[in-house]
PDB file of N, CA, C, O and CB in Angstrom:
ATOM      1  N   UNK A   1     -16.955   3.139 -10.482  1.00  0.00           N
ATOM      2  CA  UNK A   1     -17.798   2.362 -11.389  1.00  0.00           C
ATOM      3  C   UNK A   1     -18.254   3.159 -12.624  1.00  0.00           C
ATOM      4  O   UNK A   1     -18.441   2.589 -13.699  1.00  0.00           O
ATOM      5  CB  UNK A   1     -19.011   1.855 -10.639  1.00  0.00           C
ATOM      6  N   UNK A   2     -18.430   4.461 -12.463  1.00  0.00           N
ATOM      7  CA  UNK A   2     -18.903   5.252 -13.589  1.00  0.00           C
ATOM      8  C   UNK A   2     -17.908   5.269 -14.738  1.00  0.00           C
ATOM      9  O   UNK A   2     -18.312   5.326 -15.899  1.00  0.00           O
ATOM     10  CB  UNK A   2     -19.190   6.663 -13.143  1.00  0.00           C
ATOM     11  N   UNK A   3     -16.618   5.221 -14.438  1.00  0.00           N
ATOM     12  CA  UNK A   3     -15.586   5.305 -15.479  1.00  0.00           C
ATOM     13  C   UNK A   3     -15.408   3.982 -16.205  1.00  0.00           C
ATOM     14  O   UNK A   3     -14.920   3.965 -17.335  1.00  0.00           O
ATOM     15  CB  UNK A   3     -14.258   5.739 -14.873  1.00  0.00           C
ATOM     16  N   UNK A   4     -15.787   2.890 -15.594  1.00  0.00           N
ATOM     17  CA  UNK A   4     -15.575   1.580 -16.193  1.00  0.00           C
ATOM     18  C   UNK A   4     -14.178   1.034 -15.933  1.00  0.00           C
ATOM     19  O   UNK A   4     -13.849  -0.068 -16.373  1.00  0.00           O
ATOM     20  CB  UNK A   4     -15.820   1.652 -17.673  1.00  0.00           C
ATOM     21  N   UNK A   5     -13.354   1.799 -15.219  1.00  0.00           N
ATOM     22  CA  UNK A   5     -12.006   1.344 -14.897  1.00  0.00           C
ATOM     23  C   UNK A   5     -12.032   0.503 -13.626  1.00  0.00           C
ATOM     24  O   UNK A   5     -12.739   0.822 -12.670  1.00  0.00           O
ATOM     25  CB  UNK A   5     -11.048   2.544 -14.733  1.00  0.00           C
ATOM     26  N   UNK A   6     -11.257  -0.568 -13.628  1.00  0.00           N
ATOM     27  CA  UNK A   6     -11.149  -1.436 -12.465  1.00  0.00           C
ATOM     28  C   UNK A   6      -9.684  -1.643 -12.141  1.00  0.00           C
ATOM     29  O   UNK A   6      -8.844  -1.707 -13.039  1.00  0.00           O
ATOM     30  CB  UNK A   6     -11.856  -2.789 -12.708  1.00  0.00           C
ATOM     31  N   UNK A   7      -9.383  -1.746 -10.875  1.00  0.00           N
ATOM     32  CA  UNK A   7      -8.020  -1.920 -10.416  1.00  0.00           C
ATOM     33  C   UNK A   7      -7.961  -3.138  -9.508  1.00  0.00           C
ATOM     34  O   UNK A   7      -8.895  -3.412  -8.754  1.00  0.00           O
ATOM     35  CB  UNK A   7      -7.511  -0.655  -9.686  1.00  0.00           C
ATOM     36  N   UNK A   8      -6.863  -3.859  -9.586  1.00  0.00           N
ATOM     37  CA  UNK A   8      -6.679  -5.018  -8.718  1.00  0.00           C
ATOM     38  C   UNK A   8      -5.324  -4.903  -8.020  1.00  0.00           C
ATOM     39  O   UNK A   8      -4.398  -4.268  -8.523  1.00  0.00           O
ATOM     40  CB  UNK A   8      -6.778  -6.348  -9.529  1.00  0.00           C
ATOM     41  N   UNK A   9      -5.236  -5.523  -6.873  1.00  0.00           N
ATOM     42  CA  UNK A   9      -3.999  -5.585  -6.111  1.00  0.00           C
ATOM     43  C   UNK A   9      -3.674  -7.043  -5.829  1.00  0.00           C
ATOM     44  O   UNK A   9      -4.564  -7.881  -5.682  1.00  0.00           O
ATOM     45  CB  UNK A   9      -4.109  -4.773  -4.790  1.00  0.00           C
ATOM     46  N   UNK A  10      -2.377  -7.327  -5.757  1.00  0.00           N
ATOM     47  CA  UNK A  10      -2.021  -8.667  -5.320  1.00  0.00           C
ATOM     48  C   UNK A  10      -2.236  -8.742  -3.810  1.00  0.00           C
ATOM     49  O   UNK A  10      -2.628  -7.757  -3.185  1.00  0.00           O
ATOM     50  CB  UNK A  10      -0.542  -9.019  -5.704  1.00  0.00           C
ATOM     51  N   UNK A  11      -1.983  -9.897  -3.232  1.00  0.00           N
ATOM     52  CA  UNK A  11      -2.272 -10.106  -1.814  1.00  0.00           C
ATOM     53  C   UNK A  11      -1.488  -9.145  -0.919  1.00  0.00           C
ATOM     54  O   UNK A  11      -2.028  -8.606   0.047  1.00  0.00           O
ATOM     55  CB  UNK A  11      -1.958 -11.544  -1.425  1.00  0.00           C
ATOM     56  N   UNK A  12      -0.208  -8.936  -1.248  1.00  0.00           N
ATOM     57  CA  UNK A  12       0.601  -8.022  -0.441  1.00  0.00           C
ATOM     58  C   UNK A  12       0.103  -6.585  -0.586  1.00  0.00           C
ATOM     59  O   UNK A  12       0.016  -5.857   0.402  1.00  0.00           O
ATOM     60  CB  UNK A  12       2.083  -8.114  -0.846  1.00  0.00           C
ATOM     61  N   UNK A  13      -0.220  -6.179  -1.795  1.00  0.00           N
ATOM     62  CA  UNK A  13      -0.735  -4.831  -2.021  1.00  0.00           C
ATOM     63  C   UNK A  13      -2.040  -4.593  -1.285  1.00  0.00           C
ATOM     64  O   UNK A  13      -2.264  -3.516  -0.733  1.00  0.00           O
ATOM     65  CB  UNK A  13      -0.931  -4.586  -3.502  1.00  0.00           C
ATOM     66  N   UNK A  14      -2.890  -5.589  -1.279  1.00  0.00           N
ATOM     67  CA  UNK A  14      -4.172  -5.465  -0.576  1.00  0.00           C
ATOM     68  C   UNK A  14      -3.951  -5.309   0.924  1.00  0.00           C
ATOM     69  O   UNK A  14      -4.631  -4.516   1.575  1.00  0.00           O
ATOM     70  CB  UNK A  14      -5.064  -6.690  -0.855  1.00  0.00           C
ATOM     71  N   UNK A  15      -2.996  -6.067   1.475  1.00  0.00           N
ATOM     72  CA  UNK A  15      -2.691  -5.952   2.906  1.00  0.00           C
ATOM     73  C   UNK A  15      -2.078  -4.588   3.207  1.00  0.00           C
ATOM     74  O   UNK A  15      -2.389  -3.981   4.231  1.00  0.00           O
ATOM     75  CB  UNK A  15      -1.732  -7.082   3.355  1.00  0.00           C
ATOM     76  N   UNK A  16      -1.219  -4.108   2.330  1.00  0.00           N
ATOM     77  CA  UNK A  16      -0.637  -2.777   2.506  1.00  0.00           C
ATOM     78  C   UNK A  16      -1.733  -1.713   2.556  1.00  0.00           C
ATOM     79  O   UNK A  16      -1.735  -0.852   3.436  1.00  0.00           O
ATOM     80  CB  UNK A  16       0.357  -2.467   1.366  1.00  0.00           C
ATOM     81  N   UNK A  17      -2.646  -1.780   1.622  1.00  0.00           N
ATOM     82  CA  UNK A  17      -3.725  -0.801   1.577  1.00  0.00           C
ATOM     83  C   UNK A  17      -4.579  -0.879   2.843  1.00  0.00           C
ATOM     84  O   UNK A  17      -4.983   0.150   3.383  1.00  0.00           O
ATOM     85  CB  UNK A  17      -4.597  -1.021   0.332  1.00  0.00           C
ATOM     86  N   UNK A  18      -4.849  -2.079   3.308  1.00  0.00           N
ATOM     87  CA  UNK A  18      -5.612  -2.255   4.541  1.00  0.00           C
ATOM     88  C   UNK A  18      -4.880  -1.616   5.727  1.00  0.00           C
ATOM     89  O   UNK A  18      -5.500  -0.949   6.555  1.00  0.00           O
ATOM     90  CB  UNK A  18      -5.860  -3.755   4.809  1.00  0.00           C
ATOM     91  N   UNK A  19      -3.571  -1.821   5.807  1.00  0.00           N
ATOM     92  CA  UNK A  19      -2.768  -1.236   6.889  1.00  0.00           C
ATOM     93  C   UNK A  19      -2.786   0.287   6.822  1.00  0.00           C
ATOM     94  O   UNK A  19      -2.907   0.954   7.850  1.00  0.00           O
ATOM     95  CB  UNK A  19      -1.317  -1.748   6.822  1.00  0.00           C
ATOM     96  N   UNK A  20      -2.668   0.834   5.629  1.00  0.00           N
ATOM     97  CA  UNK A  20      -2.699   2.287   5.447  1.00  0.00           C
ATOM     98  C   UNK A  20      -4.058   2.833   5.888  1.00  0.00           C
ATOM     99  O   UNK A  20      -4.131   3.851   6.576  1.00  0.00           O
ATOM    100  CB  UNK A  20      -2.413   2.664   3.966  1.00  0.00           C
ATOM    101  N   UNK A  21      -5.113   2.161   5.492  1.00  0.00           N
ATOM    102  CA  UNK A  21      -6.461   2.607   5.861  1.00  0.00           C
ATOM    103  C   UNK A  21      -6.683   2.549   7.366  1.00  0.00           C
ATOM    104  O   UNK A  21      -7.489   3.310   7.903  1.00  0.00           O
ATOM    105  CB  UNK A  21      -7.511   1.757   5.153  1.00  0.00           C
ATOM    106  N   UNK A  22      -5.977   1.655   8.053  1.00  0.00           N
ATOM    107  CA  UNK A  22      -6.078   1.546   9.512  1.00  0.00           C
ATOM    108  C   UNK A  22      -5.215   2.590  10.210  1.00  0.00           C
ATOM    109  O   UNK A  22      -5.261   2.714  11.434  1.00  0.00           O
ATOM    110  CB  UNK A  22      -5.671   0.144   9.969  1.00  0.00           C
ATOM    111  N   UNK A  23      -4.435   3.335   9.446  1.00  0.00           N
ATOM    112  CA  UNK A  23      -3.605   4.375  10.028  1.00  0.00           C
ATOM    113  C   UNK A  23      -2.285   3.889  10.593  1.00  0.00           C
ATOM    114  O   UNK A  23      -1.667   4.583  11.400  1.00  0.00           O
ATOM    115  CB  UNK A  23      -4.354   5.054  11.088  1.00  0.00           C
ATOM    116  N   UNK A  24      -1.841   2.705  10.183  1.00  0.00           N
ATOM    117  CA  UNK A  24      -0.574   2.182  10.681  1.00  0.00           C
ATOM    118  C   UNK A  24       0.583   3.043  10.187  1.00  0.00           C
ATOM    119  O   UNK A  24       0.543   3.589   9.085  1.00  0.00           O
ATOM    120  CB  UNK A  24      -0.381   0.720  10.243  1.00  0.00           C
ATOM    121  N   UNK A  25       1.609   3.153  11.017  1.00  0.00           N
ATOM    122  CA  UNK A  25       2.841   3.832  10.606  1.00  0.00           C
ATOM    123  C   UNK A  25       3.574   2.924   9.619  1.00  0.00           C
ATOM    124  O   UNK A  25       3.224   1.755   9.454  1.00  0.00           O
ATOM    125  CB  UNK A  25       3.751   4.174  11.849  1.00  0.00           C
ATOM    126  N   UNK A  26       4.587   3.475   8.971  1.00  0.00           N
ATOM    127  CA  UNK A  26       5.375   2.668   8.040  1.00  0.00           C
ATOM    128  C   UNK A  26       6.018   1.503   8.783  1.00  0.00           C
ATOM    129  O   UNK A  26       6.031   0.382   8.275  1.00  0.00           O
ATOM    130  CB  UNK A  26       6.457   3.530   7.341  1.00  0.00           C
ATOM    131  N   UNK A  27       6.549   1.747   9.971  1.00  0.00           N
ATOM    132  CA  UNK A  27       7.184   0.668  10.745  1.00  0.00           C
ATOM    133  C   UNK A  27       6.180  -0.424  11.101  1.00  0.00           C
ATOM    134  O   UNK A  27       6.496  -1.611  11.015  1.00  0.00           O
ATOM    135  CB  UNK A  27       7.819   1.231  12.028  1.00  0.00           C
ATOM    136  N   UNK A  28       4.978  -0.031  11.497  1.00  0.00           N
ATOM    137  CA  UNK A  28       3.939  -1.017  11.823  1.00  0.00           C
ATOM    138  C   UNK A  28       3.533  -1.803  10.582  1.00  0.00           C
ATOM    139  O   UNK A  28       3.348  -3.019  10.636  1.00  0.00           O
ATOM    140  CB  UNK A  28       2.706  -0.324  12.438  1.00  0.00           C
ATOM    141  N   UNK A  29       3.395  -1.096   9.466  1.00  0.00           N
ATOM    142  CA  UNK A  29       3.018  -1.748   8.216  1.00  0.00           C
ATOM    143  C   UNK A  29       4.083  -2.755   7.801  1.00  0.00           C
ATOM    144  O   UNK A  29       3.761  -3.882   7.425  1.00  0.00           O
ATOM    145  CB  UNK A  29       2.804  -0.707   7.106  1.00  0.00           C
ATOM    146  N   UNK A  30       5.340  -2.354   7.866  1.00  0.00           N
ATOM    147  CA  UNK A  30       6.432  -3.262   7.501  1.00  0.00           C
ATOM    148  C   UNK A  30       6.399  -4.503   8.385  1.00  0.00           C
ATOM    149  O   UNK A  30       6.544  -5.618   7.884  1.00  0.00           O
ATOM    150  CB  UNK A  30       7.800  -2.551   7.622  1.00  0.00           C
ATOM    151  N   UNK A  31       6.214  -4.329   9.679  1.00  0.00           N
ATOM    152  CA  UNK A  31       6.153  -5.471  10.597  1.00  0.00           C
ATOM    153  C   UNK A  31       4.988  -6.391  10.245  1.00  0.00           C
ATOM    154  O   UNK A  31       5.137  -7.613  10.257  1.00  0.00           O
ATOM    155  CB  UNK A  31       6.022  -4.987  12.052  1.00  0.00           C
ATOM    156  N   UNK A  32       3.832  -5.812   9.933  1.00  0.00           N
ATOM    157  CA  UNK A  32       2.664  -6.614   9.559  1.00  0.00           C
ATOM    158  C   UNK A  32       2.930  -7.407   8.296  1.00  0.00           C
ATOM    159  O   UNK A  32       2.609  -8.593   8.223  1.00  0.00           O
ATOM    160  CB  UNK A  32       1.437  -5.723   9.365  1.00  0.00           C
ATOM    161  N   UNK A  33       3.517  -6.759   7.299  1.00  0.00           N
ATOM    162  CA  UNK A  33       3.809  -7.442   6.032  1.00  0.00           C
ATOM    163  C   UNK A  33       4.829  -8.553   6.263  1.00  0.00           C
ATOM    164  O   UNK A  33       4.694  -9.644   5.711  1.00  0.00           O
ATOM    165  CB  UNK A  33       4.336  -6.437   4.970  1.00  0.00           C
ATOM    166  N   UNK A  34       5.850  -8.280   7.079  1.00  0.00           N
ATOM    167  CA  UNK A  34       6.874  -9.296   7.338  1.00  0.00           C
ATOM    168  C   UNK A  34       6.305 -10.511   8.062  1.00  0.00           C
ATOM    169  O   UNK A  34       6.822 -11.617   7.903  1.00  0.00           O
ATOM    170  CB  UNK A  34       8.009  -8.698   8.157  1.00  0.00           C
ATOM    171  N   UNK A  35       5.253 -10.326   8.853  1.00  0.00           N
ATOM    172  CA  UNK A  35       4.610 -11.462   9.509  1.00  0.00           C
ATOM    173  C   UNK A  35       3.906 -12.373   8.503  1.00  0.00           C
ATOM    174  O   UNK A  35       3.743 -13.569   8.741  1.00  0.00           O
ATOM    175  CB  UNK A  35       3.610 -10.969  10.551  1.00  0.00           C
ATOM    176  N   UNK A  36       3.491 -11.792   7.379  1.00  0.00           N
ATOM    177  CA  UNK A  36       2.701 -12.537   6.398  1.00  0.00           C
ATOM    178  C   UNK A  36       3.474 -12.935   5.142  1.00  0.00           C
ATOM    179  O   UNK A  36       3.069 -13.851   4.427  1.00  0.00           O
ATOM    180  CB  UNK A  36       1.516 -11.725   6.000  1.00  0.00           C
ATOM    181  N   UNK A  37       4.579 -12.253   4.874  1.00  0.00           N
ATOM    182  CA  UNK A  37       5.351 -12.521   3.661  1.00  0.00           C
ATOM    183  C   UNK A  37       6.836 -12.532   4.008  1.00  0.00           C
ATOM    184  O   UNK A  37       7.272 -11.822   4.914  1.00  0.00           O
ATOM    185  CB  UNK A  37       5.048 -11.463   2.558  1.00  0.00           C
ATOM    186  N   UNK A  38       7.581 -13.308   3.313  1.00  0.00           N
ATOM    187  CA  UNK A  38       9.022 -13.379   3.516  1.00  0.00           C
ATOM    188  C   UNK A  38       9.678 -12.343   2.607  1.00  0.00           C
ATOM    189  O   UNK A  38      10.094 -12.656   1.492  1.00  0.00           O
ATOM    190  CB  UNK A  38       9.571 -14.820   3.225  1.00  0.00           C
ATOM    191  N   UNK A  39       9.766 -11.112   3.094  1.00  0.00           N
ATOM    192  CA  UNK A  39      10.349 -10.035   2.302  1.00  0.00           C
ATOM    193  C   UNK A  39      11.149  -9.113   3.219  1.00  0.00           C
ATOM    194  O   UNK A  39      10.759  -8.881   4.363  1.00  0.00           O
ATOM    195  CB  UNK A  39       9.247  -9.242   1.545  1.00  0.00           C
ATOM    196  N   UNK A  40      12.264  -8.589   2.718  1.00  0.00           N
ATOM    197  CA  UNK A  40      13.054  -7.660   3.525  1.00  0.00           C
ATOM    198  C   UNK A  40      12.351  -6.321   3.692  1.00  0.00           C
ATOM    199  O   UNK A  40      11.581  -5.901   2.828  1.00  0.00           O
ATOM    200  CB  UNK A  40      14.421  -7.449   2.895  1.00  0.00           C
ATOM    201  N   UNK A  41      12.620  -5.655   4.806  1.00  0.00           N
ATOM    202  CA  UNK A  41      11.968  -4.381   5.122  1.00  0.00           C
ATOM    203  C   UNK A  41      12.165  -3.347   4.017  1.00  0.00           C
ATOM    204  O   UNK A  41      11.232  -2.621   3.675  1.00  0.00           O
ATOM    205  CB  UNK A  41      12.502  -3.832   6.438  1.00  0.00           C
ATOM    206  N   UNK A  42      13.369  -3.277   3.459  1.00  0.00           N
ATOM    207  CA  UNK A  42      13.650  -2.285   2.418  1.00  0.00           C
ATOM    208  C   UNK A  42      12.761  -2.505   1.188  1.00  0.00           C
ATOM    209  O   UNK A  42      12.275  -1.549   0.585  1.00  0.00           O
ATOM    210  CB  UNK A  42      15.133  -2.344   2.013  1.00  0.00           C
ATOM    211  N   UNK A  43      12.557  -3.762   0.830  1.00  0.00           N
ATOM    212  CA  UNK A  43      11.714  -4.090  -0.316  1.00  0.00           C
ATOM    213  C   UNK A  43      10.256  -3.733  -0.035  1.00  0.00           C
ATOM    214  O   UNK A  43       9.556  -3.225  -0.911  1.00  0.00           O
ATOM    215  CB  UNK A  43      11.839  -5.583  -0.665  1.00  0.00           C
ATOM    216  N   UNK A  44       9.809  -3.995   1.171  1.00  0.00           N
ATOM    217  CA  UNK A  44       8.428  -3.667   1.554  1.00  0.00           C
ATOM    218  C   UNK A  44       8.222  -2.162   1.498  1.00  0.00           C
ATOM    219  O   UNK A  44       7.211  -1.695   0.973  1.00  0.00           O
ATOM    220  CB  UNK A  44       8.102  -4.203   2.974  1.00  0.00           C
ATOM    221  N   UNK A  45       9.167  -1.399   2.031  1.00  0.00           N
ATOM    222  CA  UNK A  45       9.044   0.056   2.006  1.00  0.00           C
ATOM    223  C   UNK A  45       9.018   0.583   0.578  1.00  0.00           C
ATOM    224  O   UNK A  45       8.247   1.492   0.269  1.00  0.00           O
ATOM    225  CB  UNK A  45      10.192   0.699   2.779  1.00  0.00           C
ATOM    226  N   UNK A  46       9.851   0.024  -0.295  1.00  0.00           N
ATOM    227  CA  UNK A  46       9.861   0.453  -1.697  1.00  0.00           C
ATOM    228  C   UNK A  46       8.543   0.084  -2.375  1.00  0.00           C
ATOM    229  O   UNK A  46       7.993   0.887  -3.129  1.00  0.00           O
ATOM    230  CB  UNK A  46      11.051  -0.184  -2.455  1.00  0.00           C
ATOM    231  N   UNK A  47       8.033  -1.109  -2.120  1.00  0.00           N
ATOM    232  CA  UNK A  47       6.747  -1.527  -2.687  1.00  0.00           C
ATOM    233  C   UNK A  47       5.617  -0.620  -2.199  1.00  0.00           C
ATOM    234  O   UNK A  47       4.726  -0.265  -2.971  1.00  0.00           O
ATOM    235  CB  UNK A  47       6.446  -2.993  -2.317  1.00  0.00           C
ATOM    236  N   UNK A  48       5.655  -0.245  -0.919  1.00  0.00           N
ATOM    237  CA  UNK A  48       4.648   0.667  -0.379  1.00  0.00           C
ATOM    238  C   UNK A  48       4.714   2.010  -1.080  1.00  0.00           C
ATOM    239  O   UNK A  48       3.687   2.555  -1.483  1.00  0.00           O
ATOM    240  CB  UNK A  48       4.835   0.850   1.131  1.00  0.00           C
ATOM    241  N   UNK A  49       5.914   2.545  -1.227  1.00  0.00           N
ATOM    242  CA  UNK A  49       6.099   3.820  -1.922  1.00  0.00           C
ATOM    243  C   UNK A  49       5.535   3.743  -3.339  1.00  0.00           C
ATOM    244  O   UNK A  49       4.821   4.642  -3.782  1.00  0.00           O
ATOM    245  CB  UNK A  49       7.593   4.206  -1.962  1.00  0.00           C
ATOM    246  N   UNK A  50       5.862   2.659  -4.046  1.00  0.00           N
ATOM    247  CA  UNK A  50       5.378   2.490  -5.419  1.00  0.00           C
ATOM    248  C   UNK A  50       3.852   2.377  -5.470  1.00  0.00           C
ATOM    249  O   UNK A  50       3.214   2.946  -6.356  1.00  0.00           O
ATOM    250  CB  UNK A  50       6.012   1.249  -6.052  1.00  0.00           C
ATOM    251  N   UNK A  51       3.274   1.643  -4.521  1.00  0.00           N
ATOM    252  CA  UNK A  51       1.821   1.490  -4.478  1.00  0.00           C
ATOM    253  C   UNK A  51       1.143   2.833  -4.256  1.00  0.00           C
ATOM    254  O   UNK A  51       0.200   3.185  -4.965  1.00  0.00           O
ATOM    255  CB  UNK A  51       1.415   0.504  -3.375  1.00  0.00           C
ATOM    256  N   UNK A  52       1.622   3.579  -3.276  1.00  0.00           N
ATOM    257  CA  UNK A  52       1.000   4.870  -2.977  1.00  0.00           C
ATOM    258  C   UNK A  52       1.153   5.850  -4.138  1.00  0.00           C
ATOM    259  O   UNK A  52       0.240   6.617  -4.443  1.00  0.00           O
ATOM    260  CB  UNK A  52       1.608   5.468  -1.708  1.00  0.00           C
ATOM    261  N   UNK A  53       2.305   5.813  -4.773  1.00  0.00           N
ATOM    262  CA  UNK A  53       2.542   6.675  -5.938  1.00  0.00           C
ATOM    263  C   UNK A  53       1.574   6.315  -7.077  1.00  0.00           C
ATOM    264  O   UNK A  53       1.017   7.204  -7.722  1.00  0.00           O
ATOM    265  CB  UNK A  53       4.017   6.546  -6.421  1.00  0.00           C
ATOM    266  N   UNK A  54       1.380   5.038  -7.317  1.00  0.00           N
ATOM    267  CA  UNK A  54       0.477   4.588  -8.377  1.00  0.00           C
ATOM    268  C   UNK A  54      -0.979   4.924  -8.054  1.00  0.00           C
ATOM    269  O   UNK A  54      -1.724   5.352  -8.935  1.00  0.00           O
ATOM    270  CB  UNK A  54       0.627   3.082  -8.595  1.00  0.00           C
ATOM    271  N   UNK A  55      -1.386   4.735  -6.804  1.00  0.00           N
ATOM    272  CA  UNK A  55      -2.751   5.093  -6.398  1.00  0.00           C
ATOM    273  C   UNK A  55      -2.994   6.588  -6.589  1.00  0.00           C
ATOM    274  O   UNK A  55      -4.061   7.003  -7.042  1.00  0.00           O
ATOM    275  CB  UNK A  55      -3.000   4.697  -4.925  1.00  0.00           C
ATOM    276  N   UNK A  56      -1.995   7.384  -6.238  1.00  0.00           N
ATOM    277  CA  UNK A  56      -2.117   8.828  -6.413  1.00  0.00           C
ATOM    278  C   UNK A  56      -2.193   9.178  -7.898  1.00  0.00           C
ATOM    279  O   UNK A  56      -3.009  10.007  -8.302  1.00  0.00           O
ATOM    280  CB  UNK A  56      -0.932   9.558  -5.748  1.00  0.00           C
ATOM    281  N   UNK A  57      -1.355   8.555  -8.697  1.00  0.00           N
ATOM    282  CA  UNK A  57      -1.346   8.804 -10.140  1.00  0.00           C
ATOM    283  C   UNK A  57      -2.705   8.477 -10.776  1.00  0.00           C
ATOM    284  O   UNK A  57      -3.151   9.170 -11.690  1.00  0.00           O
ATOM    285  CB  UNK A  57      -0.239   7.977 -10.812  1.00  0.00           C
ATOM    286  N   UNK A  58      -3.345   7.433 -10.292  1.00  0.00           N
ATOM    287  CA  UNK A  58      -4.646   7.018 -10.838  1.00  0.00           C
ATOM    288  C   UNK A  58      -5.814   7.806 -10.238  1.00  0.00           C
ATOM    289  O   UNK A  58      -6.966   7.592 -10.614  1.00  0.00           O
ATOM    290  CB  UNK A  58      -4.859   5.530 -10.591  1.00  0.00           C
ATOM    291  N   UNK A  59      -5.519   8.709  -9.316  1.00  0.00           N
ATOM    292  CA  UNK A  59      -6.569   9.490  -8.678  1.00  0.00           C
ATOM    293  C   UNK A  59      -7.334   8.722  -7.623  1.00  0.00           C
ATOM    294  O   UNK A  59      -8.455   9.097  -7.280  1.00  0.00           O
ATOM    295  CB  UNK A  59      -7.518   9.988  -9.704  1.00  0.00           C
ATOM    296  N   UNK A  60      -6.749   7.649  -7.098  1.00  0.00           N
ATOM    297  CA  UNK A  60      -7.426   6.818  -6.100  1.00  0.00           C
ATOM    298  C   UNK A  60      -7.003   7.134  -4.685  1.00  0.00           C
ATOM    299  O   UNK A  60      -7.586   6.620  -3.730  1.00  0.00           O
ATOM    300  CB  UNK A  60      -7.169   5.371  -6.379  1.00  0.00           C
ATOM    301  N   UNK A  61      -5.991   7.977  -4.540  1.00  0.00           N
ATOM    302  CA  UNK A  61      -5.519   8.351  -3.206  1.00  0.00           C
ATOM    303  C   UNK A  61      -4.947   9.754  -3.261  1.00  0.00           C
ATOM    304  O   UNK A  61      -4.471  10.222  -4.295  1.00  0.00           O
ATOM    305  CB  UNK A  61      -4.458   7.344  -2.678  1.00  0.00           C
ATOM    306  N   UNK A  62      -5.008  10.395  -2.135  1.00  0.00           N
ATOM    307  CA  UNK A  62      -4.407  11.714  -2.005  1.00  0.00           C
ATOM    308  C   UNK A  62      -3.461  11.652  -0.817  1.00  0.00           C
ATOM    309  O   UNK A  62      -3.879  11.374   0.307  1.00  0.00           O
ATOM    310  CB  UNK A  62      -5.496  12.842  -1.825  1.00  0.00           C
ATOM    311  N   UNK A  63      -2.191  11.912  -1.070  1.00  0.00           N
ATOM    312  CA  UNK A  63      -1.203  11.838  -0.015  1.00  0.00           C
ATOM    313  C   UNK A  63      -1.152  13.169   0.728  1.00  0.00           C
ATOM    314  O   UNK A  63      -1.268  14.242   0.137  1.00  0.00           O
ATOM    315  CB  UNK A  63       0.180  11.473  -0.585  1.00  0.00           C
ATOM    316  N   UNK A  64      -0.974  13.062   2.040  1.00  0.00           N
ATOM    317  CA  UNK A  64      -0.868  14.276   2.855  1.00  0.00           C
ATOM    318  C   UNK A  64       0.265  14.086   3.842  1.00  0.00           C
ATOM    319  O   UNK A  64       0.609  12.959   4.198  1.00  0.00           O
ATOM    320  CB  UNK A  64      -2.210  14.591   3.598  1.00  0.00           C
ATOM    321  N   UNK A  65       0.844  15.189   4.282  1.00  0.00           N
ATOM    322  CA  UNK A  65       1.894  15.130   5.290  1.00  0.00           C
ATOM    323  C   UNK A  65       1.260  15.003   6.654  1.00  0.00           C
ATOM    324  O   UNK A  65       0.236  15.618   6.950  1.00  0.00           O
ATOM    325  CB  UNK A  65       2.805  16.372   5.226  1.00  0.00           C
ATOM    326  N   UNK A  66       1.904  14.179   7.487  1.00  0.00           N
ATOM    327  CA  UNK A  66       1.374  13.988   8.850  1.00  0.00           C
ATOM    328  C   UNK A  66       1.815  15.119   9.749  1.00  0.00           C
ATOM    329  O   UNK A  66       1.472  15.139  10.930  1.00  0.00           O
ATOM    330  CB  UNK A  66       1.831  12.640   9.438  1.00  0.00           C
TER     331      UNK A  66
END
């Protein structure tokens, strides 16, 4: 809030972020997204990668190795 910057996610992005925050694995996340959206697993994985990369670029997430 201090910066005045605001970010929004579409419905799929919001669900992805929720799954990540719950600690779901990539396979679990893909399965969850496929239950809610008609999208192929490869596309979901690429969208997840892009989302996490963008969050990191904006300073909103820090990626770590498991």
